[in-house]
C-alpha positions in Angstrom: 117.8 150.2 99.7 120.6 151.5 101.9 121.9 155.1 101.4 125.0 153.8 99.7 122.8 152.0 97.1 124.2 148.6 98.0 121.3 146.1 98.3 121.4 143.6 101.1 119.9 140.9 98.8 119.7 140.3 95.1 116.6 138.5 93.9 116.9 136.8 90.5 114.0 135.5 88.4 114.2 133.6 85.1 111.2 134.4 83.1 109.9 132.6 80.0 106.4 133.3 78.7 105.0 134.1 82.2 102.8 137.0 81.2 99.9 135.7 83.4 102.0 135.5 86.6 105.0 137.7 86.4 103.2 140.8 87.7 102.0 138.8 90.8 105.6 137.7 91.4 106.9 141.3 91.2 104.0 142.6 93.4 104.9 140.1 96.1 108.5 141.3 96.2 107.5 144.9 96.1 105.1 144.3 99.0 107.9 142.9 101.2 108.4 144.4 104.7 112.1 144.2 104.0 113.0 146.8 101.4 116.7 146.6 101.0 116.7 144.5 97.8 117.4 144.6 94.1 115.4 142.5 91.7 116.9 141.2 88.4 114.5 139.5 86.0 116.0 137.7 83.1 113.5 137.4 80.2 114.7 134.2 78.5 113.4 134.8 75.0 109.7 135.1 75.8 107.3 135.3 72.9 104.5 136.7 74.9 104.1 140.1 76.7 106.3 139.2 79.7 109.1 141.6 78.7 106.8 144.5 78.3 105.1 143.9 81.6 108.5 143.7 83.4 109.7 146.8 81.6 106.6 148.8 82.6 107.2 147.8 86.3 110.9 148.8 86.0 110.0 152.3 84.8 108.3 152.8 88.2 110.4 150.7 90.5 114.2 151.6 90.4 115.1 148.5 92.4 113.9 146.3 89.5 115.9 145.6 86.3 115.0 143.7 83.2 117.6 141.7 81.2 116.6 140.2 77.9 118.3 137.3 76.1 117.6 134.6 73.5 116.0 131.5 74.9 118.8 129.5 76.6 117.0 127.8 79.4 116.3 128.4 83.1 119.7 127.6 84.4 121.5 129.9 81.9 119.0 132.7 82.8 119.8 132.2 86.5 123.5 132.3 85.9 123.3 135.4 83.8 121.0 137.0 86.4 123.7 136.4 89.1 126.4 137.9 86.9 124.2 141.1 86.6 123.7 141.5 90.3 125.3 144.1 92.5 128.7 142.9 93.7 127.9 144.4 97.1 124.8 142.3 98.0 125.2 139.7 100.8 122.4 137.3 99.9 120.7 135.8 96.9 117.3 134.5 96.2 116.4 132.6 93.0 112.7 133.0 92.5 110.5 131.6 89.7 108.3 133.9 87.7 105.1 132.1 88.6 105.7 131.9 92.4 105.0 134.5 95.1 106.5 135.3 98.5 104.8 136.4 101.7 105.4 140.0 102.8 107.5 139.0 105.9 109.6 136.3 104.1 112.7 138.3 103.3 112.7 140.0 106.7 112.5 136.7 108.6 115.0 134.9 106.5 117.6 137.7 106.3 117.5 138.3 110.0 118.1 134.6 110.6 121.1 134.5 108.3 122.5 137.6 109.8 122.3 135.9 113.2 123.8 132.6 111.9 126.9 133.5 109.8 127.8 129.8 109.5 124.6 129.1 107.5 124.9 129.3 103.7 121.3 128.5 102.8 118.0 128.9 104.5 114.7 127.5 103.3 111.1 127.1 104.6 107.9 125.2 103.9 105.4 126.8 101.5 101.9 126.9 100.2 100.8 125.2 96.9 98.5 127.5 94.9 96.7 127.2 91.6 96.6 129.5 88.6 94.0 131.8 90.3 96.0 132.1 93.6 93.7 129.7 95.5 95.6 127.8 98.2 95.5 124.0 97.4 97.5 122.6 100.3 100.4 123.1 102.6 103.6 121.7 101.3 106.1 120.1 103.7 109.2 118.3 102.5 110.3 115.8 105.2 114.0 115.5 105.9 115.4 111.9 106.4 118.6 110.4 107.5 119.7 106.8 107.8 118.7 105.4 111.2 121.3 103.5 113.3 119.1 100.3 113.3 118.6 100.3 109.6 116.1 102.1 107.4 115.5 105.9 107.7 114.2 108.3 110.2 112.7 111.8 109.9 114.5 114.8 111.2 112.1 116.7 113.6 110.8 120.1 112.4 112.3 121.9 115.4 115.8 120.9 114.3 117.2 123.8 112.3 120.1 122.1 110.5 119.3 120.0 107.5 121.8 117.1 107.0 123.7 116.8 103.7 121.9 113.4 103.2 118.5 115.2 103.0 119.8 117.9 100.7 121.2 115.3 98.3 117.7 113.9 98.0 116.1 117.1 96.9 114.4 118.3 100.1 114.9 121.9 99.1 113.2 123.4 96.0 115.0 125.7 93.6 112.7 128.7 94.0 112.7 130.5 97.3 115.7 129.6 99.5 117.9 132.5 100.5 121.6 131.9 99.8 124.6 133.5 101.3 126.4 134.9 98.3 129.9 134.3 99.7 129.1 130.6 99.8 127.3 130.5 96.5 130.3 132.1 94.8 132.4 129.1 95.7 130.1 126.7 93.8 129.9 126.1 90.0 126.5 127.8 89.9 123.4 126.3 88.1 124.5 123.3 86.1 123.2 123.9 82.6 124.1 120.4 81.4 121.8 118.7 84.0 118.1 118.2 83.1 115.6 120.6 84.8 114.8 119.5 88.3 118.3 118.2 89.2 120.2 121.4 88.8 119.0 122.4 92.3 120.1 119.2 93.9 123.6 119.6 92.5 123.9 123.3 93.5 122.5 122.7 97.0 124.7 119.7 97.6 127.7 122.0 96.8 126.3 124.6 99.3 125.8 121.9 102.0 129.4 120.8 101.7 130.6 124.4 102.3 128.2 125.5 105.0 125.3 124.6 107.2 121.8 124.5 105.8 118.9 125.7 108.0 115.1 125.1 107.8 112.0 126.3 109.6 108.5 125.0 108.9 107.0 128.4 108.5 105.1 128.8 105.2 106.7 131.9 103.7 106.3 131.3 99.9 103.8 130.1 97.4 104.5 127.5 94.8 102.1 127.8 91.8 100.8 124.8 90.0 99.3 125.3 86.6 99.1 123.6 83.2 101.5 125.9 81.4 104.5 125.0 83.5 107.7 123.9 81.8 108.4 120.2 82.2 111.7 118.4 82.7 113.6 118.0 79.4 114.9 114.5 80.3 113.4 111.5 82.1 114.2 111.2 85.8 116.5 108.2 85.5 118.7 109.9 82.9 119.1 113.0 85.1 119.6 111.1 88.2 122.4 109.0 86.6 124.1 112.1 85.4 124.0 113.6 88.9 125.3 110.4 90.4 128.1 110.1 87.9 129.2 113.7 88.5 129.4 113.2 92.3 131.2 109.8 92.0 133.9 111.6 90.0 134.1 114.7 92.3 137.6 115.8 93.1 139.2 118.0 95.7 136.8 117.0 98.6 138.1 116.8 102.1 137.8 113.4 103.9 134.7 114.7 105.8 133.0 116.0 102.6 133.8 112.7 100.8 132.3 110.7 103.6 129.0 112.7 103.3 128.9 112.2 99.5 129.7 108.5 99.8 127.0 107.9 102.3 124.4 109.6 100.1 125.4 107.7 97.0 125.6 104.4 99.0 122.0 104.8 100.3 120.5 106.3 97.2 118.9 103.1 95.7 117.5 102.0 99.1 116.2 105.5 99.9 114.4 105.8 96.6 112.8 102.5 97.2 111.9 103.6 100.8 110.2 106.7 99.5 108.3 104.7 96.8 107.0 102.3 99.3 106.1 105.1 101.7 104.1 106.9 99.0 102.3 103.6 98.1 101.3 103.1 101.7 100.1 106.7 102.0 98.0 106.4 98.8 96.5 103.1 100.0 95.5 104.7 103.3 93.9 107.6 101.5 91.9 105.2 99.3 90.8 103.2 102.3 
C-alpha cells in the first residue's frame, strides 16, 4: 500500500460457507505482484469456519478486513463491502470466495486502466478449475453483435472494446473484472431484487452506458466449479423477464444510450435462439 495508506484498488469478496476455498482465494490475492490493495471480505452469515479462517488471516495481513453480517445474499454482501471500502481507492474488484486470481492479474489490469481513462470496466478470459484446483478447461466468452446482413457475428479477440450489445447478453462474469470506482459509483450497484446470475448483467449494462468496456483474451483468473456452489434462486425466464422489464422502463437515458438499449431488447429473442441453435450444433459435432 502507498505511504499515505490509500489503496489503489479495493477487492471485495462475499463469503458464505466457503471454508474449503476462502484461504485459497486470499492466498491468491496476497501473492499478487501488485501490492497496493485492500481486501474486504464480507462473511454473509456463514455457519461453518469461514469467519474464523478469514479472521486468522486478517491478524497477520493488515490489508485484509473481515466484516460479518446475518445472511442477506451475495448482492447485499457486495454492496456492504463496497460501503466499507476506502473512499480513496480508484478501482474495485468483486471476487467470489471460491475463485482465484493469477499473480500478475492486478498488475496487468490496473496498468491497462491507468492508460485508458475512458474505460470503466476491464475483464479477461479465465481458467475453469475443480474443487482440487485442477484445470478443467480454458473459458472464453465470445462477443457478438448483429451483422449488417442479418444474424450475428463474433467480435475478434484483438478488438479491445466490448459493445453494449455483448455486455447485455452476459459476456462478462460477476467475479473478476476490475471496475473504475468513479464509474461504478454512478450506478445503482448490485441489484438485490434480481435473481442471482442477472445482477451482473444489470450492473455491467449500466457501466457500459457510462464508459467503454475493454477485454483481452489472457487467462488471468480461475473460476472454480464444485458441487457446493450456490444456485440461482429463480428460474432463468423469471429473472430475464425482470431484467427486460427494468430496462424497458429505464428513464433519463440519452438518445444514444436509449438506442443501445433498444437494440439489445429488440434482438434479445433472436439472439437467445441463435445461441441455442449454435450450442446444439456444437454438441452434435462433438457427438459425431
